[in-house]
N, C-alpha and C positions, 0 to 999 in steps of 0.2 A: 112157570108163569112167563108170559110174554109182555115185555115192557117196551113201549115206544116213546122216545123223547123227541118231541117236535120243537125245534128251536129256530128262531129267526136269525139269519146271518151266519156267516162262516167263522169258524175258529181259525184264526191265523197265527196266534201266538204259540210258539213251540212248547213252552212250559205248560200251557193248558192242554195242548194235544197229548203231551206225554202223561200228564196226570189223568186225563180221561182214559187213555189207553190202559193205564195201570188198573183203574177201577173197572173198566170193561172186562179185563182179563180176570180180575177177582170175582166178578159177578157171574162168570160163566158157570160156576158150580151151583148157582141159585136160580138163574132166570136167563131167558133169551132177551138181550137188550139191543134195540135198534135205535140209532140216532139219525134223525132226518133233519137236514138243514134246509130251511126255506129262504129263498133270496130276500134280502132286505131292500127297502126303498132308500134311495139317496135322501139324506136329510141336510138341508142347508140351515144356516143361522137365521134367527129371527122369524121362524114360522109362526103364523097365527094359530090359535086354537083350532080353527076349522081346517087349516091345512094339516095340522097334526092328526086330526081325526080321519082325514082322507088317507093319510099314510097308514095309520093303524088299520083302517078298513081294508085297504089293499093287501096288507100283510095277513090280516085275518082271513081273507078269502083264500089265500094260498094255504094257510093252516088248515082250514076246513076240508080241503081236498085230501089231506093226509090223515085226518082223524079216522080211526077205526070206530064205526058207529056201535059195534058190539062191545067195545071196551069201556071200562070205567075211566072217565076223563077228569084229570086234575089240572087246573090252570094255576100257574104260579103268579101271584100278584101281591103287592104290598098290603092291600086291605083284606087279604084272606085270613083264614083261621090259622092261628099259631099252634104248633104241636111241639112237644119235646121229641127227642129221638125215640124214646120208648112209646110215646103216643102214636107216632107215625108207624112204628113197627106193629103196634096193636091194630091200627086201621088196616094195614096191608094184610095182616094175619086174618082179620075178620072178613075182608073181601075174599080171601082164598077159601075160608071155611064156607062162605056163602056161594061158592062155585065160580067166582070171577076168575077168569083165566088170562085176561088181557087188561093192561092199564096204559092209557095215554097220559103223558106228562107234557104240558105245553108251556114253553117259555117264550115270551114276547121279545120284541126288539128293543131298541133304544128308547122308544116312546111307550113301551108296555103293550098290553093286549087291548083290543077293542072290547067294549062292554058286551057285545054280542057273543064273543067266545066265553067270557066269564059267566054270562047268564046260562049258557048251554052246558057248562061243566057240571059234573056231579059234585065236585069239591073245588073251592078256590082256596089255595094253600099259600100261606106266607111263611118264609123262613126267618124273617126278622123285620122289624120296622125300619132297619137300615136299608139303603138302596145299594144293590150290588150290580156290577156290569153284567149284562145278560150272558156274555161269554163265560165269565167266571161262575155264574149260576149253574151252568151245565155240570161243571166239575163238582160243585157243592152238592147238587142233586144226586149225582152218581155216588158220591161218598155216603150220603145219607140213605140211599137205597141199599147200598152194601151194608152199612151199619144196621139197618132195619132187619135184613135177613140174618145177620149174626145174632141180633137180639132174639128174634123169633126162634132160632134154633138153639139158643142158650150157649152159643159158642163164645169163647173169649175174644175180646177186642179191646184195644187200649182205651182207657177211660179218660 
């Protein structure tokens, strides 16, 4: 399976880079995972709602250029569908059984994703009603993808 994670902004924190590298290494046995970083817009304090929408739209346009149109697209957003780890594994397994060979996962920037991206996605997924920094979300997503493959194959993983 080919997995593309499209995220807004660069990961600068060393601890996040190291964690991501560890899960990318572990995932090599299960899938080809590519991480694409989209440049983020500069955000100043006190933006109006319309200015925030303009920023999300600009970032969304950059994201659209990187989406593989043949892939199943998952947008991460607070208002998305919640899955357990087992539920996510079942969804990935079902997609594979149905012949889906590619998946796009999209993580927005500080302000989130524009509605246009969420509307075009095949699935809008939420990991929690809590808000996480978008940089940390990449690490969490990689871990959950890894966990899903372990569950699908019936392999042991810490509980």
